[in-house]
C-alpha positions as a LaTeX table, in Angstrom:
\begin{tabular}{lrrr}
\hline
Residue & $x$ (\AA) & $y$ (\AA) & $z$ (\AA) \\
\hline
Met1 & $-5.49$ & $-58.63$ & $-6.16$ \\
Gly2 & $-7.38$ & $-58.93$ & $-3.35$ \\
Lys3 & $-9.91$ & $-56.85$ & $-2.27$ \\
Ala4 & $-8.39$ & $-55.50$ & 0.80 \\
Ala5 & $-5.34$ & $-54.79$ & $-1.09$ \\
Ser6 & $-7.35$ & $-53.22$ & $-3.73$ \\
Leu7 & $-8.99$ & $-50.85$ & $-0.78$ \\
Leu8 & $-5.65$ & $-50.11$ & 0.41 \\
Leu9 & $-4.34$ & $-49.10$ & $-2.76$ \\
Val10 & $-7.27$ & $-46.51$ & $-3.11$ \\
Ala11 & $-6.87$ & $-45.43$ & 0.23 \\
Leu12 & $-2.94$ & $-44.70$ & $-0.77$ \\
Thr13 & $-3.78$ & $-43.12$ & $-3.68$ \\
Ile14 & $-6.27$ & $-40.63$ & $-2.37$ \\
Gly15 & $-3.85$ & $-39.96$ & 0.32 \\
Val16 & $-1.15$ & $-39.01$ & $-1.99$ \\
Leu17 & $-3.60$ & $-36.90$ & $-4.30$ \\
Ser18 & $-4.82$ & $-35.30$ & $-1.15$ \\
Ala19 & $-1.33$ & $-34.20$ & 0.18 \\
Cys20 & $-0.76$ & $-32.68$ & $-3.27$ \\
Ser21 & $-3.66$ & $-30.72$ & $-3.16$ \\
Ile22 & $-3.36$ & $-29.54$ & 0.28 \\
Glu23 & 0.72 & $-28.66$ & $-0.84$ \\
Asp24 & $-0.56$ & $-26.91$ & $-3.62$ \\
Phe25 & $-3.25$ & $-25.09$ & $-1.94$ \\
Ala26 & $-0.67$ & $-24.37$ & 0.47 \\
Val27 & 1.87 & $-22.79$ & $-2.00$ \\
Arg28 & $-1.11$ & $-20.89$ & $-4.02$ \\
Lys29 & $-2.06$ & $-19.02$ & $-0.42$ \\
Ile30 & 1.33 & $-18.51$ & 0.50 \\
Ser31 & 2.05 & $-17.01$ & $-2.91$ \\
Asp32 & $-1.28$ & $-14.87$ & $-2.92$ \\
Met33 & $-0.36$ & $-13.46$ & 0.55 \\
Leu34 & 3.30 & $-12.19$ & $-0.65$ \\
Ser35 & 2.29 & $-10.92$ & $-4.10$ \\
Ala36 & $-0.64$ & $-9.18$ & $-2.10$ \\
Ser37 & 1.67 & $-7.08$ & $-0.42$ \\
Gly38 & 4.11 & $-6.91$ & $-3.22$ \\
Gly39 & 6.95 & $-4.00$ & $-3.41$ \\
Asp40 & 4.55 & $-1.67$ & $-1.57$ \\
Ser41 & 4.35 & $-3.41$ & 1.60 \\
Leu42 & 5.58 & $-1.13$ & 4.51 \\
Val43 & 7.55 & $-4.17$ & 5.40 \\
Phe44 & 9.99 & $-3.19$ & 2.69 \\
Thr45 & 9.46 & 0.12 & 1.63 \\
Gly46 & 8.74 & 1.38 & 5.47 \\
Glu47 & 12.09 & $-0.13$ & 7.01 \\
Glu48 & 14.23 & 2.38 & 8.23 \\
Asp49 & 17.30 & $-0.03$ & 8.44 \\
Pro50 & 18.41 & $-0.94$ & 5.60 \\
Glu51 & 21.24 & $-3.40$ & 6.25 \\
Leu52 & 18.51 & $-5.24$ & 8.05 \\
Leu53 & 16.38 & $-5.67$ & 4.93 \\
Gly54 & 19.51 & $-6.15$ & 2.81 \\
Asp55 & 20.32 & $-9.14$ & 5.01 \\
Ala56 & 17.18 & $-10.47$ & 4.36 \\
Leu57 & 16.35 & $-9.98$ & 0.83 \\
Pro58 & 18.58 & $-12.52$ & $-0.67$ \\
Phe59 & 16.65 & $-15.42$ & 1.11 \\
Ala60 & 13.34 & $-13.71$ & 0.45 \\
Leu61 & 13.99 & $-13.72$ & $-3.38$ \\
Lys62 & 15.08 & $-17.53$ & $-3.45$ \\
Val63 & 11.55 & $-18.27$ & $-1.50$ \\
Tyr64 & 9.62 & $-16.14$ & $-4.38$ \\
Glu65 & 11.53 & $-18.31$ & $-6.78$ \\
Ile66 & 10.83 & $-21.68$ & $-5.09$ \\
Leu67 & 7.04 & $-20.50$ & $-5.12$ \\
Leu68 & 7.36 & $-19.77$ & $-8.59$ \\
Glu69 & 8.52 & $-23.27$ & $-9.68$ \\
Arg70 & 5.38 & $-24.82$ & $-8.09$ \\
Asp71 & 3.28 & $-21.61$ & $-9.22$ \\
Pro72 & 4.84 & $-20.69$ & $-12.48$ \\
Glu73 & 1.77 & $-18.70$ & $-13.80$ \\
Asn74 & 1.09 & $-16.60$ & $-11.04$ \\
Thr75 & 1.07 & $-13.08$ & $-12.50$ \\
Asp76 & 0.67 & $-11.41$ & $-9.21$ \\
Leu77 & 3.92 & $-13.50$ & $-7.99$ \\
Leu78 & 5.63 & $-12.75$ & $-10.92$ \\
Leu79 & 5.43 & $-9.14$ & $-10.48$ \\
Thr80 & 6.27 & $-9.41$ & $-6.72$ \\
Thr81 & 9.28 & $-11.38$ & $-7.22$ \\
Gly82 & 10.57 & $-8.79$ & $-10.00$ \\
Gln83 & 9.97 & $-6.03$ & $-7.64$ \\
Ala84 & 11.98 & $-7.61$ & $-5.03$ \\
Phe85 & 14.91 & $-8.41$ & $-7.48$ \\
Met86 & 15.00 & $-4.81$ & $-8.41$ \\
Leu87 & 14.82 & $-3.23$ & $-5.13$ \\
Tyr88 & 17.79 & $-5.94$ & $-4.12$ \\
Ala89 & 19.69 & $-4.64$ & $-7.26$ \\
Tyr90 & 19.19 & $-0.73$ & $-6.71$ \\
Ala91 & 19.26 & $-0.46$ & $-2.97$ \\
Phe92 & 22.00 & $-3.08$ & $-2.14$ \\
Val93 & 24.30 & $-3.66$ & $-5.12$ \\
Leu94 & 23.96 & $-0.56$ & $-7.39$ \\
Thr95 & 24.07 & 2.06 & $-5.21$ \\
Pro96 & 26.89 & 0.90 & $-2.99$ \\
Ala97 & 28.74 & 0.46 & $-5.93$ \\
Glu98 & 28.68 & 4.07 & $-6.82$ \\
Met99 & 29.69 & 4.94 & $-3.52$ \\
Leu100 & 33.06 & 3.08 & $-3.40$ \\
Pro101 & 36.36 & 5.00 & $-3.38$ \\
Glu102 & 38.23 & 5.25 & $-6.67$ \\
Glu103 & 40.81 & 2.75 & $-5.27$ \\
Ser104 & 37.73 & 0.01 & $-5.19$ \\
Tyr105 & 37.15 & 0.75 & $-9.03$ \\
Glu106 & 37.49 & $-3.19$ & $-9.81$ \\
Gln107 & 35.28 & $-3.94$ & $-7.12$ \\
Ser108 & 32.81 & $-1.23$ & $-8.33$ \\
Leu109 & 32.70 & $-2.75$ & $-11.84$ \\
Gln110 & 32.04 & $-6.28$ & $-10.59$ \\
Met111 & 29.03 & $-4.99$ & $-8.23$ \\
Lys112 & 27.51 & $-3.10$ & $-11.21$ \\
Ala113 & 27.78 & $-6.04$ & $-13.50$ \\
Arg114 & 26.00 & $-8.04$ & $-10.45$ \\
Ala115 & 23.17 & $-5.31$ & $-10.46$ \\
Lys116 & 22.82 & $-5.28$ & $-14.15$ \\
Lys117 & 22.13 & $-9.10$ & $-14.15$ \\
Leu118 & 19.73 & $-8.69$ & $-11.31$ \\
Phe119 & 17.67 & $-5.81$ & $-12.89$ \\
Leu120 & 17.42 & $-8.09$ & $-15.87$ \\
Arg121 & 16.51 & $-10.86$ & $-13.98$ \\
Gly122 & 13.66 & $-8.86$ & $-12.44$ \\
Arg123 & 12.74 & $-7.91$ & $-15.85$ \\
Gly124 & 12.56 & $-11.37$ & $-17.10$ \\
Tyr125 & 10.10 & $-12.21$ & $-14.03$ \\
Val126 & 7.59 & $-9.52$ & $-15.09$ \\
Leu127 & 7.67 & $-9.72$ & $-18.79$ \\
Asp128 & 7.06 & $-13.55$ & $-18.13$ \\
Ala129 & 3.52 & $-12.21$ & $-16.39$ \\
Leu130 & 3.21 & $-9.81$ & $-19.34$ \\
Glu131 & 3.82 & $-12.98$ & $-21.84$ \\
Ile132 & 1.00 & $-14.60$ & $-19.82$ \\
Arg133 & $-1.38$ & $-11.63$ & $-19.89$ \\
His134 & $-0.81$ & $-11.14$ & $-23.58$ \\
Pro135 & 0.42 & $-14.57$ & $-25.03$ \\
Gly136 & 3.06 & $-12.96$ & $-27.80$ \\
Phe137 & 4.16 & $-10.21$ & $-25.70$ \\
Arg138 & 7.70 & $-11.21$ & $-25.37$ \\
Ser139 & 8.75 & $-11.85$ & $-29.19$ \\
Ala140 & 7.02 & $-8.54$ & $-30.10$ \\
Met141 & 8.84 & $-6.57$ & $-27.59$ \\
Asn142 & 12.29 & $-8.30$ & $-29.51$ \\
Gly143 & 11.11 & $-7.39$ & $-32.86$ \\
Glu144 & 9.32 & $-4.59$ & $-35.26$ \\
Glu145 & 5.95 & $-4.96$ & $-33.42$ \\
Trp146 & 6.81 & $-3.67$ & $-29.84$ \\
Arg147 & 4.77 & $-0.30$ & $-30.28$ \\
Ala148 & 1.80 & $-2.45$ & $-31.25$ \\
Ala149 & 2.34 & $-4.91$ & $-28.44$ \\
Ile150 & 2.73 & $-1.94$ & $-26.02$ \\
Ala151 & $-0.48$ & 0.28 & $-27.39$ \\
Ala152 & $-2.53$ & $-2.94$ & $-26.87$ \\
Thr153 & $-2.15$ & $-3.53$ & $-22.94$ \\
Thr154 & $-4.68$ & $-1.89$ & $-20.67$ \\
Glu155 & $-4.84$ & $-0.22$ & $-17.60$ \\
Glu156 & $-4.94$ & $-3.43$ & $-15.66$ \\
Asp157 & $-1.34$ & $-4.03$ & $-17.26$ \\
Met158 & 0.38 & $-0.58$ & $-15.93$ \\
Pro159 & 2.19 & $-2.28$ & $-12.81$ \\
Tyr160 & 3.63 & $-4.95$ & $-15.07$ \\
Leu161 & 4.71 & $-1.98$ & $-17.62$ \\
Tyr162 & 6.11 & 0.26 & $-15.08$ \\
Trp163 & 8.05 & $-2.28$ & $-13.50$ \\
Thr164 & 9.48 & $-3.72$ & $-16.77$ \\
Gly165 & 10.33 & $-0.44$ & $-17.84$ \\
Ser166 & 11.93 & 0.58 & $-14.60$ \\
Ala167 & 14.09 & $-2.57$ & $-14.46$ \\
Trp168 & 15.14 & $-2.09$ & $-18.12$ \\
Leu169 & 16.27 & 1.55 & $-17.29$ \\
Gly170 & 18.21 & 0.07 & $-14.09$ \\
Ala171 & 19.84 & $-2.30$ & $-15.84$ \\
Phe172 & 21.20 & 0.36 & $-18.58$ \\
Ser173 & 22.16 & 2.50 & $-15.76$ \\
Ala174 & 24.36 & 0.01 & $-14.40$ \\
Asp175 & 25.92 & $-0.69$ & $-17.52$ \\
Ser176 & 25.83 & 2.53 & $-19.86$ \\
Phe177 & 28.01 & 0.98 & $-21.97$ \\
Asp178 & 26.06 & $-1.69$ & $-23.07$ \\
Met179 & 25.14 & $-1.05$ & $-26.71$ \\
Glu180 & 22.59 & $-3.80$ & $-27.01$ \\
Leu181 & 20.42 & $-2.21$ & $-24.03$ \\
Met182 & 21.17 & 1.42 & $-25.34$ \\
Val183 & 19.67 & 0.59 & $-28.60$ \\
Ser184 & 16.57 & $-1.06$ & $-27.02$ \\
Leu185 & 16.03 & 1.72 & $-24.40$ \\
Pro186 & 12.97 & 3.42 & $-26.64$ \\
Arg187 & 11.27 & $-0.03$ & $-26.00$ \\
Ala188 & 11.76 & 0.65 & $-21.94$ \\
Val189 & 10.97 & 4.13 & $-22.48$ \\
Gly190 & 7.49 & 3.08 & $-24.73$ \\
Leu191 & 6.28 & 0.93 & $-21.44$ \\
Leu192 & 6.71 & 3.79 & $-19.37$ \\
Asp193 & 5.00 & 6.53 & $-21.88$ \\
Arg194 & 2.23 & 3.82 & $-21.98$ \\
Val195 & 1.89 & 4.09 & $-18.18$ \\
Tyr196 & 1.93 & 7.96 & $-18.39$ \\
Glu197 & $-0.88$ & 7.68 & $-21.22$ \\
Met198 & $-3.55$ & 6.07 & $-19.06$ \\
Glu199 & $-2.13$ & 7.52 & $-15.47$ \\
Pro200 & 0.13 & 10.43 & $-15.69$ \\
Asp201 & 0.64 & 10.65 & $-11.87$ \\
Tyr202 & 1.43 & 6.37 & $-11.53$ \\
Asp203 & 3.15 & 5.61 & $-8.26$ \\
Asn204 & 2.38 & 8.42 & $-6.60$ \\
Gly205 & 4.73 & 10.64 & $-8.49$ \\
Gly206 & 7.20 & 7.87 & $-9.19$ \\
Leu207 & 7.06 & 7.74 & $-12.80$ \\
His208 & 7.40 & 11.33 & $-12.85$ \\
Glu209 & 10.98 & 10.86 & $-11.00$ \\
Leu210 & 11.96 & 8.16 & $-13.56$ \\
Tyr211 & 11.08 & 11.16 & $-16.19$ \\
Val212 & 13.30 & 13.76 & $-14.15$ \\
Ser213 & 16.40 & 11.22 & $-14.55$ \\
Tyr214 & 15.67 & 9.86 & $-18.00$ \\
Tyr215 & 14.98 & 13.48 & $-19.67$ \\
Gly216 & 17.45 & 15.18 & $-17.83$ \\
Ser217 & 20.14 & 13.20 & $-19.31$ \\
Leu218 & 19.19 & 13.61 & $-22.58$ \\
Pro219 & 19.73 & 16.70 & $-25.05$ \\
Glu220 & 16.59 & 18.20 & $-26.64$ \\
Ser221 & 17.73 & 16.87 & $-29.86$ \\
Met222 & 16.89 & 13.55 & $-28.59$ \\
Gly223 & 13.80 & 14.32 & $-26.93$ \\
Gly224 & 15.09 & 15.17 & $-23.42$ \\
Gly225 & 16.07 & 18.35 & $-21.91$ \\
Glu226 & 16.12 & 20.30 & $-18.95$ \\
Asp227 & 12.58 & 21.91 & $-19.09$ \\
Lys228 & 10.55 & 18.36 & $-19.73$ \\
Ala229 & 13.02 & 17.51 & $-16.59$ \\
Arg230 & 11.89 & 20.32 & $-14.29$ \\
Tyr231 & 8.21 & 19.82 & $-14.95$ \\
His232 & 8.34 & 16.16 & $-13.85$ \\
Phe233 & 10.14 & 17.32 & $-11.02$ \\
Glu234 & 7.56 & 19.86 & $-9.92$ \\
Arg235 & 5.14 & 17.28 & $-10.44$ \\
Ala236 & 6.75 & 14.68 & $-8.51$ \\
Leu237 & 6.89 & 17.08 & $-5.75$ \\
Glu238 & 3.25 & 18.06 & $-5.71$ \\
Leu239 & 2.42 & 14.49 & $-5.56$ \\
Thr240 & 4.50 & 13.24 & $-2.74$ \\
Gln241 & 4.47 & 16.97 & $-0.85$ \\
Gly242 & 8.35 & 17.17 & $-0.89$ \\
Asn243 & 8.64 & 14.35 & 1.35 \\
Lys244 & 11.05 & 12.02 & $-1.06$ \\
Ala245 & 14.28 & 12.75 & $-0.73$ \\
Gly246 & 14.83 & 10.89 & $-4.46$ \\
Thr247 & 13.19 & 13.55 & $-6.50$ \\
Tyr248 & 15.73 & 16.13 & $-5.31$ \\
Val249 & 18.49 & 14.08 & $-5.48$ \\
Ala250 & 17.18 & 13.03 & $-9.07$ \\
Leu251 & 17.33 & 16.41 & $-10.61$ \\
Ala252 & 20.67 & 17.36 & $-8.98$ \\
Thr253 & 22.26 & 14.67 & $-10.67$ \\
Ala254 & 20.55 & 15.00 & $-14.06$ \\
Val255 & 20.18 & 18.73 & $-14.51$ \\
Thr256 & 22.65 & 20.71 & $-12.26$ \\
Val257 & 25.51 & 18.49 & $-12.92$ \\
Pro258 & 25.82 & 18.77 & $-16.48$ \\
Lys259 & 24.68 & 22.28 & $-16.26$ \\
Gln260 & 27.58 & 22.80 & $-13.51$ \\
Asp261 & 25.34 & 24.73 & $-11.09$ \\
Tyr262 & 26.72 & 23.92 & $-7.83$ \\
Gly263 & 24.64 & 26.50 & $-5.94$ \\
Glu264 & 21.62 & 24.64 & $-7.12$ \\
Phe265 & 23.07 & 21.25 & $-6.50$ \\
Lys266 & 24.18 & 21.92 & $-2.91$ \\
Glu267 & 20.37 & 23.74 & $-2.51$ \\
Leu268 & 18.66 & 20.33 & $-3.60$ \\
Leu269 & 20.52 & 17.93 & $-2.02$ \\
Gly270 & 20.36 & 20.05 & 1.23 \\
Lys271 & 16.43 & 19.70 & 1.03 \\
Ala272 & 16.80 & 16.09 & 0.47 \\
Leu273 & 18.73 & 15.59 & 3.72 \\
Ala274 & 16.03 & 18.08 & 5.21 \\
Val275 & 13.15 & 15.21 & 4.49 \\
Asp276 & 11.59 & 13.76 & 7.56 \\
Leu277 & 11.98 & 10.22 & 7.67 \\
Asp278 & 8.66 & 10.05 & 9.53 \\
Ala279 & 6.60 & 12.16 & 7.04 \\
Ala280 & 5.80 & 9.24 & 4.98 \\
Ala281 & 6.28 & 6.03 & 6.21 \\
Ser282 & 5.97 & 4.36 & 2.84 \\
Tyr283 & 8.74 & 6.37 & 1.52 \\
Arg284 & 11.11 & 5.75 & 4.49 \\
Leu285 & 13.60 & 3.31 & 3.04 \\
Gln286 & 13.79 & 5.29 & $-0.10$ \\
Asn287 & 14.65 & 8.44 & 1.64 \\
Val288 & 17.01 & 6.83 & 4.05 \\
Leu289 & 18.98 & 5.69 & 1.01 \\
Ser290 & 18.23 & 8.87 & $-0.88$ \\
Gln291 & 19.91 & 10.92 & 1.92 \\
Arg292 & 22.63 & 8.65 & 2.05 \\
Lys293 & 23.44 & 9.30 & $-1.48$ \\
Ala294 & 23.02 & 13.06 & $-0.86$ \\
Glu295 & 25.74 & 13.12 & 1.97 \\
Trp296 & 27.74 & 11.24 & $-0.48$ \\
Leu297 & 27.15 & 13.48 & $-3.42$ \\
Leu298 & 28.29 & 16.64 & $-1.25$ \\
Glu299 & 31.31 & 14.97 & 0.05 \\
His300 & 32.22 & 14.48 & $-3.49$ \\
Ala301 & 31.40 & 17.56 & $-5.29$ \\
Asp302 & 34.62 & 17.99 & $-6.25$ \\
Asp303 & 34.57 & 15.30 & $-8.59$ \\
Tyr304 & 31.39 & 16.60 & $-10.24$ \\
Phe305 & 32.25 & 20.30 & $-10.53$ \\
Leu306 & 35.21 & 22.12 & $-11.46$ \\
Val307 & 34.29 & 25.07 & $-8.93$ \\
Thr308 & 32.41 & 24.45 & $-5.89$ \\
Glu309 & 32.96 & 27.55 & $-4.13$ \\
Glu310 & 30.09 & 30.17 & $-3.90$ \\
\hline
\end{tabular}
């Protein structure tokens, strides 16, 4: 090979390598930018038009996944991707499915099945992040060593534990007849309990709100009960200053329906509807969705209560 040809080959090689390096750098920068905002960005949580966000999210989900193909060990991006899948599953698949009329029963089942898959997909991404942070974590969670694996996590792992547990519970809420998920629920709750040990008020009351639904749905003989649900309800109200409609909806559905207390059911949902959407911008999307759910529950109270006359 001549000297000129050799120089040309070197130049081309440097050019290709530089292009790859620049591309990798760009991917990393975009990934960092997206993961920095994460699920807490007001672009998501502060949106007052759920449909606008619902139309945009599928594209965003695929962008996250494309970036992860190039940057698969970016734990922040894995967390953000998992959060986004969970948001989409809950807000735009599961919640609409739960509010379909009886004549759309088959459609509701199909949507819930899809929501379950999306929750599990989101859980998978966050579990990938935990596996990177703690090699062997996945296999431990599938075996008898799951308690030890959870106990070995630290405060820096809290977002990953919280969102993995949340997605796990979300998948079960979409399909409560899935026996495999039901048997694995102690692992999901174990993740959340670990967060509670380290920071009881995590997510500014979000963890307490999860506990309202969880403990309210379990009898005392299984570690749940109304007293525990109400404790977490009151604490969530304190932390959010009553500005989160979902807290009221959680107690209404988890406690007052089983008790057949229509009076408190109506009162709680009235408070949910009275929440000012502008009082806390970070809750706006959740509040819009929770208020829609509250309105629907009040309109369909006869489906949940034997007596709806006060």
